[in-house]
C-alpha positions in Angstrom: 12.8 66.6 107.1 12.9 65.9 111.0 12.4 69.4 112.1 9.2 69.3 109.7 8.1 66.3 111.4 8.5 67.7 114.8 6.5 70.9 113.8 4.0 68.7 112.2 3.8 66.6 115.5 3.2 69.7 117.9 0.8 71.1 115.7 -1.2 68.0 116.2 -0.8 68.1 119.9 -2.0 71.7 120.0 -4.9 71.6 117.6 -5.8 67.8 116.7 -5.5 66.0 120.1 -8.0 68.4 122.0 -10.8 67.5 119.4 -10.2 63.8 119.4 -10.4 63.3 123.2 -14.2 63.7 122.5 -15.9 60.1 122.3 -19.5 60.1 120.9 -21.9 59.9 123.8 -23.1 56.8 122.6 -19.8 55.0 123.2 -19.3 56.8 126.6 -21.4 54.1 128.8 -22.6 56.9 131.0 -24.6 54.6 133.1 -21.5 53.2 134.6 -20.5 55.1 137.7 -17.2 56.7 137.7 -15.1 56.0 140.8 -12.1 57.9 140.0 -9.3 60.1 141.4 -6.4 61.9 139.9 -2.7 61.3 141.3 0.6 62.2 140.1 3.5 59.9 140.3 7.3 60.8 140.1 9.4 59.3 137.3 12.7 60.2 135.8 10.9 61.8 133.0 8.9 64.0 135.3 5.7 63.4 137.3 3.2 61.2 135.5 -0.8 61.9 135.6 -2.6 58.4 136.5 -6.4 58.4 136.9 -7.4 55.9 139.4 -10.8 54.1 138.5 -11.8 52.1 141.6 -14.0 48.9 141.3 -17.4 48.8 143.0 -16.3 46.7 146.2 -12.7 46.7 146.5 -10.8 44.6 149.2 -7.0 44.4 149.9 -6.7 41.4 147.2 -8.2 43.5 144.3 -6.1 43.3 141.2 -4.9 46.3 139.1 -4.9 47.0 135.4 -2.5 49.6 133.7 -4.1 50.9 130.7 -2.1 53.1 128.0 -4.0 55.4 125.7 -3.3 55.6 122.1 -2.3 58.7 119.9 0.9 57.5 118.0 3.1 58.1 120.9 2.7 61.9 120.0 -0.8 62.8 121.0 -2.0 62.4 124.7 -5.7 62.2 125.4 -6.1 59.9 128.3 -9.5 61.0 128.9 -10.5 59.3 125.6 -10.1 55.7 127.6 -12.3 57.1 130.1 -15.5 54.8 128.8 -12.9 51.8 128.5 -11.6 52.3 131.9 -14.8 52.7 133.7 -16.4 49.8 131.9 -13.2 47.7 133.0 -13.3 48.6 136.7 -16.9 47.9 136.9 -17.2 44.8 135.0 -13.8 43.1 136.0 -13.7 44.5 139.5 -10.1 45.6 139.4 -8.6 48.9 140.0 -7.6 50.7 136.6 -4.8 53.1 136.3 -5.3 55.0 133.2 -1.6 56.8 132.5 -0.6 59.6 130.9 2.7 59.1 129.7 5.3 61.4 128.0 5.0 62.1 124.4 7.1 62.5 121.4 8.6 64.9 120.0 9.4 66.3 123.6 10.4 62.9 124.7 11.8 60.2 122.2 11.8 56.7 122.4 12.7 55.1 124.8 11.4 57.7 127.3 7.9 56.3 127.3 8.9 52.7 127.5 11.2 53.6 130.5 8.5 55.8 132.2 6.1 52.7 131.7 8.2 50.4 133.3 8.9 52.8 136.4 4.9 53.1 136.7 4.6 49.4 136.6 7.1 49.1 139.2 5.6 51.8 141.2 2.2 50.4 140.7 3.6 46.8 141.9 4.9 48.1 145.3 2.3 50.9 146.2 -0.9 48.7 146.5 -1.0 49.3 150.3 -1.3 52.9 149.7 -3.2 52.9 146.5 -5.6 50.2 147.6 -4.9 47.3 145.4 -2.7 44.0 145.4 0.3 44.9 143.4 1.3 41.4 142.9 -1.9 40.8 140.8 -1.1 43.2 137.8 -2.4 43.2 134.0 -1.6 45.5 131.6 -3.1 46.7 128.1 -3.7 49.5 126.0 -5.1 50.5 122.6 -3.1 51.8 119.5 0.2 53.1 120.5 -0.8 52.3 124.2 -0.9 48.5 123.0 2.6 48.7 121.7 3.7 50.2 124.7 2.1 47.7 127.0 3.6 45.1 124.7 7.2 46.6 125.2 6.6 46.9 128.9 5.8 42.9 129.0 9.1 42.1 127.1 10.9 44.2 129.8 9.0 42.7 132.6 10.1 39.3 131.2 13.6 40.1 131.6 12.9 41.1 135.4 12.8 44.1 137.6 9.4 44.2 138.7 6.7 41.8 139.8 5.8 39.7 136.9 2.7 40.9 134.8 0.1 38.4 134.6 -1.8 39.3 131.6 -1.6 41.8 128.7 -4.3 43.0 126.3 -3.1 44.6 123.2 -5.9 46.4 121.3 -4.8 47.0 117.5 -1.4 47.9 118.6 1.5 49.0 116.1 4.1 46.6 116.7 6.5 47.3 113.6 7.8 50.8 113.3 10.5 49.4 110.8 8.5 48.5 107.8 7.4 51.8 105.6 3.8 52.6 106.3 3.3 52.7 102.5 3.9 48.9 102.5 1.3 48.1 105.0 -1.8 46.8 103.8 -5.1 48.6 104.8 -8.4 47.4 103.8 -10.7 50.5 104.4 -11.2 52.6 101.5 -10.1 55.8 103.5 -7.8 54.3 106.1 -7.6 56.1 109.8 -3.9 56.0 109.6 -2.4 56.9 106.1 1.2 56.3 105.4 2.0 60.3 105.7 0.5 60.2 109.3 2.4 57.2 110.4 5.5 58.5 109.0 5.1 61.7 111.0 4.3 59.6 114.1 7.5 57.2 113.6 9.7 60.2 112.9 8.7 62.1 116.1 9.0 59.3 118.2 12.2 57.3 116.6 13.8 59.9 114.6 17.0 57.3 114.6 15.7 54.7 112.5 18.4 52.4 113.6 16.5 52.3 117.0 13.1 51.2 115.2 14.0 47.5 115.5 14.6 47.4 119.1 12.1 45.2 121.2 11.1 48.6 122.9 10.0 50.1 119.9 9.1 47.3 117.5 8.0 44.1 119.6 7.1 42.2 116.4 10.6 42.6 115.0 12.9 43.1 118.1 11.4 40.5 120.6 13.4 37.1 120.7 11.7 33.9 120.8 13.4 33.4 124.5 11.5 36.5 125.6 8.3 35.6 124.1 8.3 32.3 126.0 8.6 34.3 129.3 6.4 37.3 128.4 2.9 37.6 130.3 0.0 35.6 128.5 -1.5 37.8 125.9 -5.0 38.6 124.2 -4.7 40.3 121.2 -7.4 42.3 119.4 -7.2 43.5 115.5 -9.6 45.4 113.5 -10.1 43.7 110.2 -9.6 47.0 108.2 -7.0 48.3 110.1 -3.3 49.0 108.4 -1.9 47.7 111.6 -3.8 44.4 111.8 -1.1 42.3 109.9 1.8 43.2 112.2 -0.6 42.4 115.4 -1.7 39.3 113.9 1.8 38.3 112.9 2.8 39.1 116.8 -0.2 36.9 117.9 1.2 34.1 115.7 4.6 34.5 117.3 3.2 34.4 120.8 1.2 31.4 120.1 4.2 29.4 118.9 5.8 30.5 122.2 2.9 29.3 124.1 1.9 32.8 125.4 -1.4 33.7 123.5 -4.7 33.2 125.1 -6.7 34.5 122.4 -6.6 36.6 119.0 -9.9 38.6 118.4 -10.6 40.0 115.1 -13.2 42.6 114.9 -14.7 42.3 111.5 -15.6 45.4 109.3 -14.0 48.1 111.3 -10.8 50.3 111.1 -8.3 51.6 113.7 -9.9 53.3 116.4 -13.6 52.0 116.0 -14.3 52.1 119.4 -13.7 55.8 119.8 -15.5 57.0 116.8 -18.9 55.4 115.1 -19.0 52.0 115.9 -22.5 50.4 117.1 -22.5 50.8 121.0 -23.5 47.0 121.4 -20.6 45.9 119.4 -18.1 47.9 121.6 -19.7 47.0 124.6 -19.2 43.3 123.5 -15.5 43.6 122.9 -15.1 45.2 126.4 -16.9 42.6 128.2 -14.6 40.0 126.5 -11.7 42.1 127.6 -13.2 42.3 131.3 -13.7 38.4 130.9 -10.1 38.0 130.4 -8.8 40.4 133.1 -11.3 38.8 135.7 -10.4 35.2 134.4 -6.7 36.1 135.4 -7.4 36.0 138.9 -9.9 33.0 138.8 -7.8 30.6 140.9 
């Protein structure tokens, strides 16, 4: 069965991923200027592409935000996050590093988590060269990128890099242990059906015993002590999403640990709403709330 999941993942990379990089023009926020350049950062898993979005008026104390794209840990499409990254850099006044991390099945768990940690360490120590203040760092991502950001923050809580000051988790998968068929979606035709979720999980973590680790399933594997030390979090869920319950449960654990800033539940939308057919005004409102939270991190 594993070989069929791998074949399915590779087919999705070849034929599906290129198509879903295209975001509807109405959600691209083309009026926001792009101040972006591409660099490649060496890591143990090979060089990682990083698209660097500069804010309008950067200074030596300008903060930096690391963004991790979605795609089930299988499909890479950092270009899909271009509208959000441009919006955040412009509205929050921070550098945004849009990171193209390694994917499964070519690189299994924990490769993406390890690479994210190395890239966060690089961002924290390369501010003078890049133009940002590496001691002022926030992280986030949507879908799988949100799960990766949550895992990164748990690692950072245990030391090894300058503390991450805030995490923004946008409809993240945080439980790879529970069978996808047992997760309750509220959409008539959910964007992530059980068969697709099983394919992603099998390609990323074929060894089911590893799925309970904090790096793979923060909701399941994170200890209470880790959550007490983790970066304060904003958790954003979509009401109809099959991943809503696990992200909401993680928000509750963070709240109990004193590390939840806000849990935002977007009514009437499914997973990936901001990349498909949502109302532009509603998406812009969510992005503004994220930008407000990132900007508020440094309001002292």
